[in-house]
mmCIF file of the N, C-alpha and C atoms, coordinates in Angstrom:
data_MODEL
# 
_entry.id   MODEL 
# 
loop_
_atom_site.group_PDB 
_atom_site.id 
_atom_site.type_symbol 
_atom_site.label_atom_id 
_atom_site.label_alt_id 
_atom_site.label_comp_id 
_atom_site.label_asym_id 
_atom_site.label_entity_id 
_atom_site.label_seq_id 
_atom_site.pdbx_PDB_ins_code 
_atom_site.Cartn_x 
_atom_site.Cartn_y 
_atom_site.Cartn_z 
_atom_site.occupancy 
_atom_site.B_iso_or_equiv 
_atom_site.pdbx_formal_charge 
_atom_site.auth_seq_id 
_atom_site.auth_comp_id 
_atom_site.auth_asym_id 
_atom_site.auth_atom_id 
_atom_site.pdbx_PDB_model_num 
ATOM 1   N N  . UNK A 1 1  ? -1.196  9.923   -10.651 1.00 0.00 ? 1  UNK A N  1 
ATOM 2   C CA . UNK A 1 1  ? -1.816  9.118   -11.693 1.00 0.00 ? 1  UNK A CA 1 
ATOM 3   C C  . UNK A 1 1  ? -2.501  7.924   -11.050 1.00 0.00 ? 1  UNK A C  1 
ATOM 4   N N  . UNK A 1 2  ? -3.670  7.616   -11.510 1.00 0.00 ? 2  UNK A N  1 
ATOM 5   C CA . UNK A 1 2  ? -4.440  6.509   -10.977 1.00 0.00 ? 2  UNK A CA 1 
ATOM 6   C C  . UNK A 1 2  ? -4.130  5.223   -11.759 1.00 0.00 ? 2  UNK A C  1 
ATOM 7   N N  . UNK A 1 3  ? -3.619  4.213   -11.063 1.00 0.00 ? 3  UNK A N  1 
ATOM 8   C CA . UNK A 1 3  ? -3.269  2.960   -11.721 1.00 0.00 ? 3  UNK A CA 1 
ATOM 9   C C  . UNK A 1 3  ? -4.365  1.922   -11.651 1.00 0.00 ? 3  UNK A C  1 
ATOM 10  N N  . UNK A 1 4  ? -5.544  2.287   -11.138 1.00 0.00 ? 4  UNK A N  1 
ATOM 11  C CA . UNK A 1 4  ? -6.669  1.364   -11.082 1.00 0.00 ? 4  UNK A CA 1 
ATOM 12  C C  . UNK A 1 4  ? -7.725  1.880   -12.059 1.00 0.00 ? 4  UNK A C  1 
ATOM 13  N N  . UNK A 1 5  ? -7.856  1.227   -13.212 1.00 0.00 ? 5  UNK A N  1 
ATOM 14  C CA . UNK A 1 5  ? -8.704  1.750   -14.293 1.00 0.00 ? 5  UNK A CA 1 
ATOM 15  C C  . UNK A 1 5  ? -10.204 1.453   -14.125 1.00 0.00 ? 5  UNK A C  1 
ATOM 16  N N  . UNK A 1 6  ? -10.797 1.871   -13.024 1.00 0.00 ? 6  UNK A N  1 
ATOM 17  C CA . UNK A 1 6  ? -12.237 1.693   -12.840 1.00 0.00 ? 6  UNK A CA 1 
ATOM 18  C C  . UNK A 1 6  ? -12.941 3.010   -13.106 1.00 0.00 ? 6  UNK A C  1 
ATOM 19  N N  . UNK A 1 7  ? -14.074 2.948   -13.807 1.00 0.00 ? 7  UNK A N  1 
ATOM 20  C CA . UNK A 1 7  ? -14.842 4.169   -14.014 1.00 0.00 ? 7  UNK A CA 1 
ATOM 21  C C  . UNK A 1 7  ? -15.791 4.372   -12.827 1.00 0.00 ? 7  UNK A C  1 
ATOM 22  N N  . UNK A 1 8  ? -16.431 5.531   -12.779 1.00 0.00 ? 8  UNK A N  1 
ATOM 23  C CA . UNK A 1 8  ? -17.301 5.877   -11.647 1.00 0.00 ? 8  UNK A CA 1 
ATOM 24  C C  . UNK A 1 8  ? -18.424 4.861   -11.442 1.00 0.00 ? 8  UNK A C  1 
ATOM 25  N N  . UNK A 1 9  ? -18.992 4.351   -12.531 1.00 0.00 ? 9  UNK A N  1 
ATOM 26  C CA . UNK A 1 9  ? -20.085 3.370   -12.426 1.00 0.00 ? 9  UNK A CA 1 
ATOM 27  C C  . UNK A 1 9  ? -19.600 2.097   -11.730 1.00 0.00 ? 9  UNK A C  1 
ATOM 28  N N  . UNK A 1 10 ? -18.450 1.596   -12.142 1.00 0.00 ? 10 UNK A N  1 
ATOM 29  C CA . UNK A 1 10 ? -17.886 0.371   -11.561 1.00 0.00 ? 10 UNK A CA 1 
ATOM 30  C C  . UNK A 1 10 ? -17.531 0.594   -10.082 1.00 0.00 ? 10 UNK A C  1 
ATOM 31  N N  . UNK A 1 11 ? -16.960 1.741   -9.764  1.00 0.00 ? 11 UNK A N  1 
ATOM 32  C CA . UNK A 1 11 ? -16.628 2.042   -8.378  1.00 0.00 ? 11 UNK A CA 1 
ATOM 33  C C  . UNK A 1 11 ? -17.887 2.053   -7.519  1.00 0.00 ? 11 UNK A C  1 
ATOM 34  N N  . UNK A 1 12 ? -18.965 2.698   -8.020  1.00 0.00 ? 12 UNK A N  1 
ATOM 35  C CA . UNK A 1 12 ? -20.223 2.742   -7.270  1.00 0.00 ? 12 UNK A CA 1 
ATOM 36  C C  . UNK A 1 12 ? -20.775 1.328   -7.055  1.00 0.00 ? 12 UNK A C  1 
ATOM 37  N N  . UNK A 1 13 ? -20.707 0.484   -8.072  1.00 0.00 ? 13 UNK A N  1 
ATOM 38  C CA . UNK A 1 13 ? -21.176 -0.895  -7.947  1.00 0.00 ? 13 UNK A CA 1 
ATOM 39  C C  . UNK A 1 13 ? -20.419 -1.643  -6.846  1.00 0.00 ? 13 UNK A C  1 
ATOM 40  N N  . UNK A 1 14 ? -19.102 -1.462  -6.808  1.00 0.00 ? 14 UNK A N  1 
ATOM 41  C CA . UNK A 1 14 ? -18.289 -2.143  -5.801  1.00 0.00 ? 14 UNK A CA 1 
ATOM 42  C C  . UNK A 1 14 ? -18.596 -1.622  -4.406  1.00 0.00 ? 14 UNK A C  1 
ATOM 43  N N  . UNK A 1 15 ? -18.729 -0.299  -4.266  1.00 0.00 ? 15 UNK A N  1 
ATOM 44  C CA . UNK A 1 15 ? -19.046 0.274   -2.957  1.00 0.00 ? 15 UNK A CA 1 
ATOM 45  C C  . UNK A 1 15 ? -20.417 -0.169  -2.484  1.00 0.00 ? 15 UNK A C  1 
ATOM 46  N N  . UNK A 1 16 ? -21.398 -0.191  -3.390  1.00 0.00 ? 16 UNK A N  1 
ATOM 47  C CA . UNK A 1 16 ? -22.754 -0.666  -3.052  1.00 0.00 ? 16 UNK A CA 1 
ATOM 48  C C  . UNK A 1 16 ? -22.714 -2.120  -2.589  1.00 0.00 ? 16 UNK A C  1 
ATOM 49  N N  . UNK A 1 17 ? -21.895 -2.929  -3.250  1.00 0.00 ? 17 UNK A N  1 
ATOM 50  C CA . UNK A 1 17 ? -21.815 -4.352  -2.919  1.00 0.00 ? 17 UNK A CA 1 
ATOM 51  C C  . UNK A 1 17 ? -21.298 -4.583  -1.496  1.00 0.00 ? 17 UNK A C  1 
ATOM 52  N N  . UNK A 1 18 ? -20.439 -3.677  -0.995  1.00 0.00 ? 18 UNK A N  1 
ATOM 53  C CA . UNK A 1 18 ? -19.912 -3.848  0.362   1.00 0.00 ? 18 UNK A CA 1 
ATOM 54  C C  . UNK A 1 18 ? -20.596 -2.928  1.366   1.00 0.00 ? 18 UNK A C  1 
ATOM 55  N N  . UNK A 1 19 ? -21.547 -2.128  0.878   1.00 0.00 ? 19 UNK A N  1 
ATOM 56  C CA . UNK A 1 19 ? -22.363 -1.335  1.783   1.00 0.00 ? 19 UNK A CA 1 
ATOM 57  C C  . UNK A 1 19 ? -21.735 -0.067  2.339   1.00 0.00 ? 19 UNK A C  1 
ATOM 58  N N  . UNK A 1 20 ? -20.881 0.583   1.558   1.00 0.00 ? 20 UNK A N  1 
ATOM 59  C CA . UNK A 1 20 ? -20.317 1.868   1.983   1.00 0.00 ? 20 UNK A CA 1 
ATOM 60  C C  . UNK A 1 20 ? -20.610 2.931   0.928   1.00 0.00 ? 20 UNK A C  1 
ATOM 61  N N  . UNK A 1 21 ? -20.581 4.176   1.344   1.00 0.00 ? 21 UNK A N  1 
ATOM 62  C CA . UNK A 1 21 ? -20.981 5.254   0.447   1.00 0.00 ? 21 UNK A CA 1 
ATOM 63  C C  . UNK A 1 21 ? -19.831 5.850   -0.361  1.00 0.00 ? 21 UNK A C  1 
ATOM 64  N N  . UNK A 1 22 ? -18.594 5.689   0.104   1.00 0.00 ? 22 UNK A N  1 
ATOM 65  C CA . UNK A 1 22 ? -17.467 6.274   -0.618  1.00 0.00 ? 22 UNK A CA 1 
ATOM 66  C C  . UNK A 1 22 ? -16.178 5.508   -0.314  1.00 0.00 ? 22 UNK A C  1 
ATOM 67  N N  . UNK A 1 23 ? -15.197 5.708   -1.168  1.00 0.00 ? 23 UNK A N  1 
ATOM 68  C CA . UNK A 1 23 ? -13.890 5.097   -0.937  1.00 0.00 ? 23 UNK A CA 1 
ATOM 69  C C  . UNK A 1 23 ? -13.285 5.656   0.348   1.00 0.00 ? 23 UNK A C  1 
ATOM 70  N N  . UNK A 1 24 ? -13.470 6.949   0.578   1.00 0.00 ? 24 UNK A N  1 
ATOM 71  C CA . UNK A 1 24 ? -12.941 7.571   1.802   1.00 0.00 ? 24 UNK A CA 1 
ATOM 72  C C  . UNK A 1 24 ? -13.472 6.891   3.057   1.00 0.00 ? 24 UNK A C  1 
ATOM 73  N N  . UNK A 1 25 ? -14.694 6.399   3.000   1.00 0.00 ? 25 UNK A N  1 
ATOM 74  C CA . UNK A 1 25 ? -15.297 5.710   4.140   1.00 0.00 ? 25 UNK A CA 1 
ATOM 75  C C  . UNK A 1 25 ? -14.467 4.474   4.547   1.00 0.00 ? 25 UNK A C  1 
ATOM 76  N N  . UNK A 1 26 ? -13.844 3.833   3.560   1.00 0.00 ? 26 UNK A N  1 
ATOM 77  C CA . UNK A 1 26 ? -13.033 2.641   3.827   1.00 0.00 ? 26 UNK A CA 1 
ATOM 78  C C  . UNK A 1 26 ? -11.798 2.960   4.670   1.00 0.00 ? 26 UNK A C  1 
ATOM 79  N N  . UNK A 1 27 ? -11.339 4.202   4.605   1.00 0.00 ? 27 UNK A N  1 
ATOM 80  C CA . UNK A 1 27 ? -10.124 4.607   5.302   1.00 0.00 ? 27 UNK A CA 1 
ATOM 81  C C  . UNK A 1 27 ? -10.381 5.286   6.643   1.00 0.00 ? 27 UNK A C  1 
ATOM 82  N N  . UNK A 1 28 ? -11.647 5.471   7.023   1.00 0.00 ? 28 UNK A N  1 
ATOM 83  C CA . UNK A 1 28 ? -11.978 6.153   8.277   1.00 0.00 ? 28 UNK A CA 1 
ATOM 84  C C  . UNK A 1 28 ? -11.334 5.515   9.514   1.00 0.00 ? 28 UNK A C  1 
ATOM 85  N N  . UNK A 1 29 ? -11.239 4.180   9.606   1.00 0.00 ? 29 UNK A N  1 
ATOM 86  C CA . UNK A 1 29 ? -10.638 3.590   10.814  1.00 0.00 ? 29 UNK A CA 1 
ATOM 87  C C  . UNK A 1 29 ? -9.140  3.870   10.968  1.00 0.00 ? 29 UNK A C  1 
ATOM 88  N N  . UNK A 1 30 ? -8.470  4.299   9.904   1.00 0.00 ? 30 UNK A N  1 
ATOM 89  C CA . UNK A 1 30 ? -7.028  4.512   9.967   1.00 0.00 ? 30 UNK A CA 1 
ATOM 90  C C  . UNK A 1 30 ? -6.699  5.856   10.618  1.00 0.00 ? 30 UNK A C  1 
ATOM 91  N N  . UNK A 1 31 ? -5.637  5.899   11.410  1.00 0.00 ? 31 UNK A N  1 
ATOM 92  C CA . UNK A 1 31 ? -5.211  7.177   11.997  1.00 0.00 ? 31 UNK A CA 1 
ATOM 93  C C  . UNK A 1 31 ? -4.807  8.164   10.900  1.00 0.00 ? 31 UNK A C  1 
ATOM 94  N N  . UNK A 1 32 ? -5.111  9.417   11.103  1.00 0.00 ? 32 UNK A N  1 
ATOM 95  C CA . UNK A 1 32 ? -4.820  10.471  10.123  1.00 0.00 ? 32 UNK A CA 1 
ATOM 96  C C  . UNK A 1 32 ? -3.348  10.500  9.729   1.00 0.00 ? 32 UNK A C  1 
ATOM 97  N N  . UNK A 1 33 ? -2.444  10.228  10.681  1.00 0.00 ? 33 UNK A N  1 
ATOM 98  C CA . UNK A 1 33 ? -1.017  10.345  10.401  1.00 0.00 ? 33 UNK A CA 1 
ATOM 99  C C  . UNK A 1 33 ? -0.484  9.274   9.437   1.00 0.00 ? 33 UNK A C  1 
ATOM 100 N N  . UNK A 1 34 ? -1.222  8.210   9.181   1.00 0.00 ? 34 UNK A N  1 
ATOM 101 C CA . UNK A 1 34 ? -0.749  7.194   8.239   1.00 0.00 ? 34 UNK A CA 1 
ATOM 102 C C  . UNK A 1 34 ? -1.338  7.376   6.835   1.00 0.00 ? 34 UNK A C  1 
ATOM 103 N N  . UNK A 1 35 ? -2.261  8.306   6.671   1.00 0.00 ? 35 UNK A N  1 
ATOM 104 C CA . UNK A 1 35 ? -2.872  8.531   5.373   1.00 0.00 ? 35 UNK A CA 1 
ATOM 105 C C  . UNK A 1 35 ? -1.997  9.437   4.510   1.00 0.00 ? 35 UNK A C  1 
ATOM 106 N N  . UNK A 1 36 ? -1.990  9.167   3.197   1.00 0.00 ? 36 UNK A N  1 
ATOM 107 C CA . UNK A 1 36 ? -1.231  10.003  2.273   1.00 0.00 ? 36 UNK A CA 1 
ATOM 108 C C  . UNK A 1 36 ? -1.861  11.383  2.185   1.00 0.00 ? 36 UNK A C  1 
ATOM 109 N N  . UNK A 1 37 ? -1.026  12.389  2.133   1.00 0.00 ? 37 UNK A N  1 
ATOM 110 C CA . UNK A 1 37 ? -1.511  13.773  2.023   1.00 0.00 ? 37 UNK A CA 1 
ATOM 111 C C  . UNK A 1 37 ? -1.505  14.236  0.565   1.00 0.00 ? 37 UNK A C  1 
ATOM 112 N N  . UNK A 1 38 ? -0.755  13.530  -0.288  1.00 0.00 ? 38 UNK A N  1 
ATOM 113 C CA . UNK A 1 38 ? -0.675  13.883  -1.713  1.00 0.00 ? 38 UNK A CA 1 
ATOM 114 C C  . UNK A 1 38 ? -0.428  12.606  -2.506  1.00 0.00 ? 38 UNK A C  1 
ATOM 115 N N  . UNK A 1 39 ? -0.583  12.700  -3.823  1.00 0.00 ? 39 UNK A N  1 
ATOM 116 C CA . UNK A 1 39 ? -0.340  11.549  -4.672  1.00 0.00 ? 39 UNK A CA 1 
ATOM 117 C C  . UNK A 1 39 ? 1.129   11.123  -4.600  1.00 0.00 ? 39 UNK A C  1 
ATOM 118 N N  . UNK A 1 40 ? 1.370   9.830   -4.744  1.00 0.00 ? 40 UNK A N  1 
ATOM 119 C CA . UNK A 1 40 ? 2.737   9.334   -4.823  1.00 0.00 ? 40 UNK A CA 1 
ATOM 120 C C  . UNK A 1 40 ? 3.385   9.851   -6.100  1.00 0.00 ? 40 UNK A C  1 
ATOM 121 N N  . UNK A 1 41 ? 4.670   10.085  -6.051  1.00 0.00 ? 41 UNK A N  1 
ATOM 122 C CA . UNK A 1 41 ? 5.382   10.598  -7.217  1.00 0.00 ? 41 UNK A CA 1 
ATOM 123 C C  . UNK A 1 41 ? 5.930   9.435   -8.043  1.00 0.00 ? 41 UNK A C  1 
ATOM 124 N N  . UNK A 1 42 ? 5.003   8.740   -8.688  1.00 0.00 ? 42 UNK A N  1 
ATOM 125 C CA . UNK A 1 42 ? 5.357   7.600   -9.536  1.00 0.00 ? 42 UNK A CA 1 
ATOM 126 C C  . UNK A 1 42 ? 5.678   8.135   -10.924 1.00 0.00 ? 42 UNK A C  1 
ATOM 127 N N  . UNK A 1 43 ? 6.811   7.736   -11.489 1.00 0.00 ? 43 UNK A N  1 
ATOM 128 C CA . UNK A 1 43 ? 7.135   8.196   -12.843 1.00 0.00 ? 43 UNK A CA 1 
ATOM 129 C C  . UNK A 1 43 ? 6.016   7.862   -13.829 1.00 0.00 ? 43 UNK A C  1 
ATOM 130 N N  . UNK A 1 44 ? 5.697   8.801   -14.711 1.00 0.00 ? 44 UNK A N  1 
ATOM 131 C CA . UNK A 1 44 ? 4.604   8.606   -15.678 1.00 0.00 ? 44 UNK A CA 1 
ATOM 132 C C  . UNK A 1 44 ? 5.007   7.637   -16.782 1.00 0.00 ? 44 UNK A C  1 
ATOM 133 N N  . UNK A 1 45 ? 3.987   6.990   -17.359 1.00 0.00 ? 45 UNK A N  1 
ATOM 134 C CA . UNK A 1 45 ? 4.197   6.142   -18.525 1.00 0.00 ? 45 UNK A CA 1 
ATOM 135 C C  . UNK A 1 45 ? 4.831   4.805   -18.225 1.00 0.00 ? 45 UNK A C  1 
ATOM 136 N N  . UNK A 1 46 ? 4.712   4.316   -17.003 1.00 0.00 ? 46 UNK A N  1 
ATOM 137 C CA . UNK A 1 46 ? 5.329   3.041   -16.626 1.00 0.00 ? 46 UNK A CA 1 
ATOM 138 C C  . UNK A 1 46 ? 4.302   1.913   -16.674 1.00 0.00 ? 46 UNK A C  1 
ATOM 139 N N  . UNK A 1 47 ? 4.773   0.708   -16.997 1.00 0.00 ? 47 UNK A N  1 
ATOM 140 C CA . UNK A 1 47 ? 3.917   -0.467  -16.968 1.00 0.00 ? 47 UNK A CA 1 
ATOM 141 C C  . UNK A 1 47 ? 3.746   -0.938  -15.527 1.00 0.00 ? 47 UNK A C  1 
ATOM 142 N N  . UNK A 1 48 ? 2.819   -1.866  -15.317 1.00 0.00 ? 48 UNK A N  1 
ATOM 143 C CA . UNK A 1 48 ? 2.618   -2.417  -13.973 1.00 0.00 ? 48 UNK A CA 1 
ATOM 144 C C  . UNK A 1 48 ? 3.912   -3.009  -13.419 1.00 0.00 ? 48 UNK A C  1 
ATOM 145 N N  . UNK A 1 49 ? 4.645   -3.737  -14.245 1.00 0.00 ? 49 UNK A N  1 
ATOM 146 C CA . UNK A 1 49 ? 5.891   -4.353  -13.788 1.00 0.00 ? 49 UNK A CA 1 
ATOM 147 C C  . UNK A 1 49 ? 6.938   -3.300  -13.424 1.00 0.00 ? 49 UNK A C  1 
ATOM 148 N N  . UNK A 1 50 ? 6.995   -2.227  -14.202 1.00 0.00 ? 50 UNK A N  1 
ATOM 149 C CA . UNK A 1 50 ? 7.952   -1.158  -13.898 1.00 0.00 ? 50 UNK A CA 1 
ATOM 150 C C  . UNK A 1 50 ? 7.587   -0.441  -12.605 1.00 0.00 ? 50 UNK A C  1 
ATOM 151 N N  . UNK A 1 51 ? 6.285   -0.243  -12.369 1.00 0.00 ? 51 UNK A N  1 
ATOM 152 C CA . UNK A 1 51 ? 5.848   0.397   -11.120 1.00 0.00 ? 51 UNK A CA 1 
ATOM 153 C C  . UNK A 1 51 ? 6.172   -0.509  -9.929  1.00 0.00 ? 51 UNK A C  1 
ATOM 154 N N  . UNK A 1 52 ? 5.909   -1.817  -10.084 1.00 0.00 ? 52 UNK A N  1 
ATOM 155 C CA . UNK A 1 52 ? 6.236   -2.747  -9.008  1.00 0.00 ? 52 UNK A CA 1 
ATOM 156 C C  . UNK A 1 52 ? 7.738   -2.716  -8.711  1.00 0.00 ? 52 UNK A C  1 
ATOM 157 N N  . UNK A 1 53 ? 8.577   -2.744  -9.755  1.00 0.00 ? 53 UNK A N  1 
ATOM 158 C CA . UNK A 1 53 ? 10.029  -2.695  -9.554  1.00 0.00 ? 53 UNK A CA 1 
ATOM 159 C C  . UNK A 1 53 ? 10.435  -1.379  -8.878  1.00 0.00 ? 53 UNK A C  1 
ATOM 160 N N  . UNK A 1 54 ? 9.808   -0.283  -9.269  1.00 0.00 ? 54 UNK A N  1 
ATOM 161 C CA . UNK A 1 54 ? 10.101  1.017   -8.657  1.00 0.00 ? 54 UNK A CA 1 
ATOM 162 C C  . UNK A 1 54 ? 9.893   0.949   -7.142  1.00 0.00 ? 54 UNK A C  1 
ATOM 163 N N  . UNK A 1 55 ? 8.749   0.374   -6.706  1.00 0.00 ? 55 UNK A N  1 
ATOM 164 C CA . UNK A 1 55 ? 8.472   0.309   -5.278  1.00 0.00 ? 55 UNK A CA 1 
ATOM 165 C C  . UNK A 1 55 ? 9.337   -0.725  -4.561  1.00 0.00 ? 55 UNK A C  1 
ATOM 166 N N  . UNK A 1 56 ? 9.661   -1.813  -5.222  1.00 0.00 ? 56 UNK A N  1 
ATOM 167 C CA . UNK A 1 56 ? 10.577  -2.788  -4.622  1.00 0.00 ? 56 UNK A CA 1 
ATOM 168 C C  . UNK A 1 56 ? 11.958  -2.168  -4.422  1.00 0.00 ? 56 UNK A C  1 
ATOM 169 N N  . UNK A 1 57 ? 12.399  -1.374  -5.403  1.00 0.00 ? 57 UNK A N  1 
ATOM 170 C CA . UNK A 1 57 ? 13.683  -0.678  -5.256  1.00 0.00 ? 57 UNK A CA 1 
ATOM 171 C C  . UNK A 1 57 ? 13.643  0.310   -4.102  1.00 0.00 ? 57 UNK A C  1 
ATOM 172 N N  . UNK A 1 58 ? 12.537  1.040   -3.951  1.00 0.00 ? 58 UNK A N  1 
ATOM 173 C CA . UNK A 1 58 ? 12.405  1.984   -2.823  1.00 0.00 ? 58 UNK A CA 1 
ATOM 174 C C  . UNK A 1 58 ? 12.418  1.214   -1.498  1.00 0.00 ? 58 UNK A C  1 
ATOM 175 N N  . UNK A 1 59 ? 11.762  0.064   -1.440  1.00 0.00 ? 59 UNK A N  1 
ATOM 176 C CA . UNK A 1 59 ? 11.749  -0.736  -0.219  1.00 0.00 ? 59 UNK A CA 1 
ATOM 177 C C  . UNK A 1 59 ? 13.151  -1.228  0.129   1.00 0.00 ? 59 UNK A C  1 
ATOM 178 N N  . UNK A 1 60 ? 13.925  -1.604  -0.880  1.00 0.00 ? 60 UNK A N  1 
ATOM 179 C CA . UNK A 1 60 ? 15.307  -2.056  -0.637  1.00 0.00 ? 60 UNK A CA 1 
ATOM 180 C C  . UNK A 1 60 ? 16.155  -0.949  -0.048  1.00 0.00 ? 60 UNK A C  1 
ATOM 181 N N  . UNK A 1 61 ? 15.863  0.303   -0.398  1.00 0.00 ? 61 UNK A N  1 
ATOM 182 C CA . UNK A 1 61 ? 16.601  1.427   0.171   1.00 0.00 ? 61 UNK A CA 1 
ATOM 183 C C  . UNK A 1 61 ? 16.422  1.469   1.691   1.00 0.00 ? 61 UNK A C  1 
ATOM 184 N N  . UNK A 1 62 ? 15.282  1.021   2.171   1.00 0.00 ? 62 UNK A N  1 
ATOM 185 C CA . UNK A 1 62 ? 15.019  1.004   3.611   1.00 0.00 ? 62 UNK A CA 1 
ATOM 186 C C  . UNK A 1 62 ? 15.763  -0.118  4.324   1.00 0.00 ? 62 UNK A C  1 
ATOM 187 N N  . UNK A 1 63 ? 16.216  -1.128  3.582   1.00 0.00 ? 63 UNK A N  1 
ATOM 188 C CA . UNK A 1 63 ? 16.884  -2.281  4.178   1.00 0.00 ? 63 UNK A CA 1 
ATOM 189 C C  . UNK A 1 63 ? 18.377  -2.069  4.350   1.00 0.00 ? 63 UNK A C  1 
ATOM 190 N N  . UNK A 1 64 ? 18.956  -1.120  3.653   1.00 0.00 ? 64 UNK A N  1 
ATOM 191 C CA . UNK A 1 64 ? 20.414  -0.928  3.691   1.00 0.00 ? 64 UNK A CA 1 
ATOM 192 C C  . UNK A 1 64 ? 20.885  -0.646  5.110   1.00 0.00 ? 64 UNK A C  1 
ATOM 193 N N  . UNK A 1 65 ? 21.914  -1.374  5.514   1.00 0.00 ? 65 UNK A N  1 
ATOM 194 C CA . UNK A 1 65 ? 22.514  -1.120  6.817   1.00 0.00 ? 65 UNK A CA 1 
ATOM 195 C C  . UNK A 1 65 ? 21.787  -1.793  7.968   1.00 0.00 ? 65 UNK A C  1 
ATOM 196 N N  . UNK A 1 66 ? 20.764  -2.552  7.684   1.00 0.00 ? 66 UNK A N  1 
ATOM 197 C CA . UNK A 1 66 ? 20.020  -3.218  8.759   1.00 0.00 ? 66 UNK A CA 1 
ATOM 198 C C  . UNK A 1 66 ? 20.480  -4.670  8.818   1.00 0.00 ? 66 UNK A C  1 
ATOM 199 N N  . UNK A 1 67 ? 21.006  -5.083  9.965   1.00 0.00 ? 67 UNK A N  1 
ATOM 200 C CA . UNK A 1 67 ? 21.454  -6.462  10.154  1.00 0.00 ? 67 UNK A CA 1 
ATOM 201 C C  . UNK A 1 67 ? 20.693  -7.082  11.310  1.00 0.00 ? 67 UNK A C  1 
ATOM 202 N N  . UNK A 1 68 ? 19.387  -7.006  11.275  1.00 0.00 ? 68 UNK A N  1 
ATOM 203 C CA . UNK A 1 68 ? 18.598  -7.558  12.363  1.00 0.00 ? 68 UNK A CA 1 
ATOM 204 C C  . UNK A 1 68 ? 18.103  -8.954  11.993  1.00 0.00 ? 68 UNK A C  1 
ATOM 205 N N  . UNK A 1 69 ? 17.878  -9.740  13.008  1.00 0.00 ? 69 UNK A N  1 
ATOM 206 C CA . UNK A 1 69 ? 17.367  -11.089 12.837  1.00 0.00 ? 69 UNK A CA 1 
ATOM 207 C C  . UNK A 1 69 ? 15.918  -11.093 13.283  1.00 0.00 ? 69 UNK A C  1 
ATOM 208 N N  . UNK A 1 70 ? 15.063  -11.702 12.473  1.00 0.00 ? 70 UNK A N  1 
ATOM 209 C CA . UNK A 1 70 ? 13.666  -11.794 12.840  1.00 0.00 ? 70 UNK A CA 1 
ATOM 210 C C  . UNK A 1 70 ? 13.401  -13.153 13.478  1.00 0.00 ? 70 UNK A C  1 
ATOM 211 N N  . UNK A 1 71 ? 12.778  -13.131 14.647  1.00 0.00 ? 71 UNK A N  1 
ATOM 212 C CA . UNK A 1 71 ? 12.393  -14.370 15.314  1.00 0.00 ? 71 UNK A CA 1 
ATOM 213 C C  . UNK A 1 71 ? 10.897  -14.608 15.198  1.00 0.00 ? 71 UNK A C  1 
ATOM 214 N N  . UNK A 1 72 ? 10.277  -13.963 14.235  1.00 0.00 ? 72 UNK A N  1 
ATOM 215 C CA . UNK A 1 72 ? 8.848   -14.120 13.998  1.00 0.00 ? 72 UNK A CA 1 
ATOM 216 C C  . UNK A 1 72 ? 8.521   -15.593 13.806  1.00 0.00 ? 72 UNK A C  1 
ATOM 217 N N  . UNK A 1 73 ? 7.633   -16.105 14.626  1.00 0.00 ? 73 UNK A N  1 
ATOM 218 C CA . UNK A 1 73 ? 7.259   -17.508 14.534  1.00 0.00 ? 73 UNK A CA 1 
ATOM 219 C C  . UNK A 1 73 ? 8.256   -18.432 15.197  1.00 0.00 ? 73 UNK A C  1 
ATOM 220 N N  . UNK A 1 74 ? 9.235   -17.888 15.917  1.00 0.00 ? 74 UNK A N  1 
ATOM 221 C CA . UNK A 1 74 ? 10.298  -18.687 16.490  1.00 0.00 ? 74 UNK A CA 1 
ATOM 222 C C  . UNK A 1 74 ? 9.976   -19.241 17.875  1.00 0.00 ? 74 UNK A C  1 
ATOM 223 N N  . UNK A 1 75 ? 8.776   -19.024 18.354  1.00 0.00 ? 75 UNK A N  1 
ATOM 224 C CA . UNK A 1 75 ? 8.422   -19.497 19.685  1.00 0.00 ? 75 UNK A CA 1 
ATOM 225 C C  . UNK A 1 75 ? 8.622   -18.408 20.725  1.00 0.00 ? 75 UNK A C  1 
ATOM 226 N N  . UNK A 1 76 ? 8.293   -18.701 21.976  1.00 0.00 ? 76 UNK A N  1 
ATOM 227 C CA . UNK A 1 76 ? 8.349   -17.690 23.025  1.00 0.00 ? 76 UNK A CA 1 
ATOM 228 C C  . UNK A 1 76 ? 9.495   -17.910 24.005  1.00 0.00 ? 76 UNK A C  1 
ATOM 229 N N  . UNK A 1 77 ? 10.476  -18.676 23.625  1.00 0.00 ? 77 UNK A N  1 
ATOM 230 C CA . UNK A 1 77 ? 11.623  -18.923 24.493  1.00 0.00 ? 77 UNK A CA 1 
ATOM 231 C C  . UNK A 1 77 ? 12.744  -17.951 24.160  1.00 0.00 ? 77 UNK A C  1 
ATOM 232 N N  . UNK A 1 78 ? 13.793  -17.932 24.988  1.00 0.00 ? 78 UNK A N  1 
ATOM 233 C CA . UNK A 1 78 ? 14.912  -17.013 24.765  1.00 0.00 ? 78 UNK A CA 1 
ATOM 234 C C  . UNK A 1 78 ? 15.663  -17.400 23.490  1.00 0.00 ? 78 UNK A C  1 
ATOM 235 N N  . UNK A 1 79 ? 16.077  -16.368 22.739  1.00 0.00 ? 79 UNK A N  1 
ATOM 236 C CA . UNK A 1 79 ? 16.845  -16.566 21.505  1.00 0.00 ? 79 UNK A CA 1 
ATOM 237 C C  . UNK A 1 79 ? 18.197  -15.894 21.676  1.00 0.00 ? 79 UNK A C  1 
ATOM 238 N N  . UNK A 1 80 ? 19.222  -16.508 21.128  1.00 0.00 ? 80 UNK A N  1 
ATOM 239 C CA . UNK A 1 80 ? 20.560  -15.941 21.202  1.00 0.00 ? 80 UNK A CA 1 
ATOM 240 C C  . UNK A 1 80 ? 21.172  -15.874 19.820  1.00 0.00 ? 80 UNK A C  1 
# 
């Protein structure tokens, strides 16, 4: 299901504005292995907030059991 309600005319206007011929052209720089091969299995009939919660819940499933510390932005010295 497409959650972006743009019609073909609006899509063409946006693509023309940025100078590309198709939406697929925007994804050409990405490696093939990171591109989706099929539509996401999002439950039908959900609101934007419900879809966002669905994906946040899926992301939390990836966090279970991980006890790592991020030193992002912590400088380049040794951390303990």
